[in-house]
C-alpha positions as CSV (number, residue, x, y, z in Angstrom):
1,M,-59.9,-5.8,87.0
2,Q,-62.6,-5.1,90.1
3,C,-60.9,-6.6,93.1
4,S,-58.1,-8.0,95.2
5,L,-59.0,-11.1,97.4
6,I,-55.8,-11.5,99.5
7,I,-55.9,-14.7,101.6
8,S,-54.0,-15.0,104.8
9,V,-52.2,-18.4,105.4
10,Y,-50.0,-20.2,106.9
11,N,-49.4,-24.0,106.4
12,D,-52.9,-25.6,105.7
13,I,-52.7,-27.2,102.5
14,K,-56.2,-29.1,102.6
15,F,-57.8,-26.2,103.1
16,I,-56.0,-23.5,101.0
17,T,-56.8,-26.0,98.1
18,L,-60.5,-26.0,99.3
19,I,-60.7,-22.6,98.6
20,F,-59.2,-22.8,95.6
21,E,-61.7,-25.3,94.4
22,A,-64.5,-22.8,95.2
23,L,-62.7,-19.6,94.2
24,K,-63.2,-21.8,90.6
25,Y,-67.5,-20.9,90.8
26,Q,-67.4,-17.3,91.7
27,S,-70.4,-15.6,90.0
28,V,-67.6,-12.7,89.4
29,K,-64.8,-13.4,87.5
30,D,-63.1,-10.5,87.3
31,F,-60.6,-11.0,90.5
32,E,-57.3,-11.5,91.2
33,V,-56.1,-13.3,94.6
34,I,-52.8,-13.0,96.5
35,I,-52.0,-14.9,98.8
36,A,-50.3,-13.5,101.9
37,D,-48.1,-16.3,103.4
38,D,-46.6,-15.8,106.9
39,G,-44.1,-18.6,106.8
40,S,-45.3,-22.1,105.6
41,G,-42.7,-24.2,103.8
42,V,-41.5,-25.2,100.8
43,E,-44.2,-28.0,100.3
44,F,-47.3,-26.0,100.5
45,T,-45.0,-23.4,98.2
46,D,-45.7,-26.0,95.9
47,V,-48.6,-26.6,96.8
48,I,-49.6,-23.2,95.7
49,K,-47.4,-23.1,92.5
50,N,-49.5,-26.6,91.0
51,L,-52.8,-24.6,92.0
52,S,-52.5,-21.7,90.3
53,A,-51.9,-23.6,87.3
54,T,-55.1,-24.9,86.9
55,V,-57.0,-21.5,87.3
56,E,-57.9,-19.0,85.1
57,F,-57.4,-16.4,87.3
58,P,-53.9,-14.9,88.4
59,V,-52.5,-15.6,90.9
60,K,-49.4,-13.5,93.3
61,H,-47.9,-15.3,96.1
62,I,-46.5,-13.2,99.1
63,W,-44.1,-15.1,101.3
64,H,-41.4,-14.1,103.8
65,E,-40.0,-16.2,105.9
66,D,-40.7,-18.6,109.0
67,K,-40.0,-15.6,112.1
68,G,-43.1,-16.7,114.4
69,R,-47.1,-14.8,113.9
70,R,-45.6,-11.8,111.4
71,K,-49.5,-12.1,109.6
72,D,-50.0,-7.7,109.7
73,I,-46.6,-7.6,108.0
74,I,-47.5,-10.0,105.3
75,L,-50.5,-8.4,104.6
76,N,-49.2,-4.9,104.4
77,K,-47.2,-6.3,101.4
78,A,-49.6,-8.0,99.8
79,V,-51.4,-4.6,99.7
80,V,-49.4,-3.1,97.5
81,A,-48.8,-6.0,95.8
82,S,-52.1,-5.7,94.8
83,G,-53.3,-4.7,91.2
84,S,-56.6,-3.4,91.7
85,D,-58.3,-0.7,93.7
86,Y,-60.7,-2.8,95.8
87,L,-59.2,-4.9,98.5
88,I,-61.0,-8.1,99.9
89,F,-59.2,-9.8,103.1
90,I,-60.1,-13.4,104.5
91,D,-58.2,-15.9,105.6
92,G,-56.6,-19.1,105.1
93,D,-59.5,-21.5,107.1
94,C,-62.0,-19.7,105.6
95,I,-64.1,-21.0,102.3
96,P,-65.7,-18.0,100.1
97,H,-69.8,-19.0,99.3
98,H,-69.6,-19.2,95.4
99,K,-71.2,-15.2,95.9
100,F,-68.7,-13.9,98.4
101,I,-67.1,-11.9,95.4
102,E,-69.7,-10.5,93.9
103,E,-71.7,-10.0,97.5
104,H,-68.6,-7.7,98.4
105,L,-68.8,-6.1,95.3
106,R,-72.5,-4.9,95.3
107,F,-71.5,-2.9,99.2
108,A,-68.6,-1.5,98.0
109,L,-68.9,2.5,99.1
110,E,-65.3,4.3,99.0
111,G,-65.3,5.3,103.0
112,V,-67.0,2.7,104.1
113,V,-65.3,-0.8,105.2
114,V,-67.5,-3.6,104.4
115,C,-67.7,-6.4,107.4
116,G,-69.0,-10.0,107.0
117,R,-69.5,-12.7,109.3
118,R,-69.0,-15.9,109.4
119,V,-70.5,-19.6,109.6
120,Q,-68.9,-21.9,111.3
121,L,-68.8,-25.7,110.4
122,T,-68.5,-28.8,111.8
123,E,-66.4,-31.0,113.1
124,K,-67.5,-33.2,110.5
125,L,-68.4,-31.1,108.0
126,S,-65.0,-29.7,108.1
127,D,-63.4,-32.7,107.6
128,E,-65.0,-34.4,105.5
129,L,-65.2,-31.8,103.0
130,T,-63.2,-32.2,100.0
131,P,-62.4,-30.6,96.3
132,K,-65.2,-32.2,94.5
133,K,-68.1,-31.7,97.2
134,I,-67.4,-28.4,96.2
135,A,-67.7,-28.0,92.6
136,D,-70.6,-30.7,93.5
137,G,-72.6,-27.3,95.6
138,C,-72.0,-28.7,98.9
139,L,-72.1,-25.5,100.5
140,G,-75.6,-24.1,100.4
141,W,-79.2,-24.8,101.9
142,N,-78.1,-28.3,101.6
143,I,-75.9,-28.3,105.5
144,V,-77.9,-26.1,106.8
145,P,-80.0,-28.2,109.3
146,E,-76.6,-29.9,110.7
147,L,-74.8,-25.8,111.2
148,L,-78.7,-24.7,113.0
149,W,-78.2,-28.2,115.1
150,G,-74.7,-27.4,115.3
151,G,-76.2,-24.1,117.5
152,I,-78.7,-25.4,119.3
153,I,-76.7,-27.9,120.6
154,G,-73.9,-25.9,121.4
155,E,-71.5,-27.0,119.2
156,L,-71.4,-23.8,117.0
157,R,-71.4,-20.0,117.6
158,H,-73.4,-17.6,115.5
159,N,-74.3,-20.0,113.1
160,E,-77.6,-18.4,111.7
161,E,-75.5,-16.8,109.6
162,C,-75.9,-19.7,107.8
163,L,-79.5,-18.6,106.4
164,R,-78.8,-16.1,103.5
165,V,-81.1,-13.3,103.2
166,T,-80.0,-11.5,99.6
167,N,-82.6,-9.7,99.0
168,G,-82.6,-5.5,98.8
169,F,-86.1,-5.2,100.5
170,L,-86.2,-8.4,102.7
171,R,-82.4,-7.0,104.2
172,H,-84.3,-3.5,104.8
173,L,-86.8,-5.2,106.7
174,W,-85.3,-7.9,109.2
175,L,-81.9,-6.7,109.7
176,K,-81.0,-4.0,111.6
177,E,-77.4,-1.4,110.4
178,R,-74.6,-2.1,112.5
179,W,-71.7,0.5,112.0
180,H,-68.9,-1.5,114.1
181,D,-67.5,-4.4,114.9
182,L,-64.2,-5.0,111.7
183,L,-63.5,-9.2,111.7
184,G,-60.6,-10.2,110.4
185,F,-61.7,-13.2,108.3
186,N,-64.2,-11.8,106.4
187,F,-63.7,-7.8,105.2
188,S,-63.2,-5.2,102.6
189,M,-62.4,-1.9,101.6
190,Y,-61.1,0.6,99.0
191,K,-57.2,0.5,99.0
192,S,-57.2,4.3,99.2
193,D,-58.4,4.6,102.3
194,L,-56.4,2.2,104.1
195,L,-53.3,4.0,102.7
196,K,-54.9,6.3,104.6
197,V,-54.2,5.5,107.6
198,N,-51.1,3.5,106.6
199,G,-51.7,-0.1,106.7
200,F,-51.9,-2.4,109.4
201,D,-49.7,-1.3,113.2
202,E,-46.6,-4.5,112.6
203,R,-46.4,-4.3,116.5
204,F,-49.7,-6.8,116.8
205,L,-47.7,-9.9,116.8
206,L,-50.2,-12.3,118.3
207,S,-53.9,-14.1,117.3
208,A,-55.4,-12.1,120.2
209,T,-57.7,-8.7,120.6
210,G,-56.5,-5.8,119.1
211,E,-54.9,-5.8,115.7
212,Y,-58.3,-5.3,113.8
213,L,-59.9,-3.5,116.5
214,D,-57.3,-0.9,116.5
215,L,-57.3,-0.5,112.3
216,E,-60.9,0.0,113.0
217,A,-60.2,2.3,115.6
218,R,-58.0,4.3,113.3
219,L,-59.6,4.8,109.9
220,N,-62.9,6.0,112.4
221,R,-60.5,8.4,113.5
222,I,-61.1,9.7,109.7
223,D,-63.8,9.5,109.4
224,I,-64.3,5.7,107.7
225,Y,-66.6,3.7,109.6
226,C,-67.0,-0.4,109.4
227,K,-70.8,-1.5,107.8
228,V,-71.8,-4.6,109.3
229,E,-73.5,-7.0,106.8
230,C,-75.1,-10.1,107.9
231,H,-76.2,-13.3,106.5
232,I,-74.8,-12.2,103.2
233,M,-70.8,-12.7,101.7
234,T,-70.6,-15.8,103.3
235,V,-67.3,-17.4,104.7
236,Y,-67.9,-21.2,106.0
237,H,-65.0,-21.4,108.9
238,K,-63.2,-24.5,110.0
239,K,-63.6,-26.1,113.3
240,H,-61.0,-26.0,115.4
241,K,-60.2,-25.5,119.0
242,R,-59.1,-21.7,120.1
243,K,-56.0,-21.0,121.3
244,D,-55.7,-19.2,124.7
245,V,-53.3,-16.4,124.0
246,D,-51.5,-13.2,126.4
247,N,-53.5,-10.6,125.0
248,N,-51.2,-8.1,127.1
249,T,-48.4,-6.9,124.2
250,N,-51.6,-6.6,121.8
251,T,-53.2,-4.6,124.4
252,L,-50.2,-1.9,125.0
253,V,-49.8,-1.5,121.6
254,F,-54.2,-0.6,121.1
255,E,-54.2,1.2,124.1
256,E,-51.2,2.9,122.8
257,N,-52.6,4.2,119.9
258,N,-55.5,5.1,121.6
259,Q,-54.0,7.6,123.8
260,N,-52.1,9.2,121.5
261,N,-55.5,9.2,119.2
262,I,-53.8,7.9,116.2
263,S,-55.1,7.5,112.4
264,W,-51.6,7.5,110.7
265,T,-49.7,4.2,112.1
266,S,-45.6,4.8,111.6
267,Y,-45.7,0.7,111.7
268,G,-47.5,0.1,108.5
269,I,-46.4,0.2,105.0
270,V,-44.7,3.1,104.4
271,K,-41.7,3.0,107.6
272,D,-41.5,6.9,110.1
273,V,-39.4,4.3,112.3
């Protein structure tokens, strides 16, 4: 098995169905899927069970009870459950391009976190996506004009990412190297590297700034850096409104780890407290 794809989810039945459809057409077939489920209900669990019976890749559903947002806790459990040496992470509102896994594996390197970006769908595209449209190849060059126009009129941000650049020579010629900025909806790394910092710090309980900045900072302290690869490893992100979150709790944890120069968190996979 070449890799484990870990998908963070919570109760979005439509998009997990779309993700499973997209995964059927991955150019690389040797992977497992681990659903890191932060407390979804019975209906969602039944959908996962039914979807798992329709695909050729193995699926593990890692679940815990809904007690508020505990994403980092369930992610650590998913890491422990993974059966391969290489981990790819996406969120449950992101649909991977059919070469997504192949391209992450292309850039895989020990001691490096491979960081992709996302293409934000318009509200219309998000609402109208169906498994059949994905099977027919709708997520590709045919939607580029609509995505670029959405960026021009201000509806979408950073949607130049819809222009995929896969040729190695052109990437070297046009794209500048960037060695920072891990975003949780699209990154990959060797499992052994993540275990060196004891996984995710489970004290981050808010969907706000901090949790992935913290992971990146702790990795940097042991000389593991994040290599951003733009215009490749594409995921298409569901259009939804941003939530205003009180960031103070996350900030306190992040600042504490920074002040103490922490790399190994005592609040991760192995519990030291």
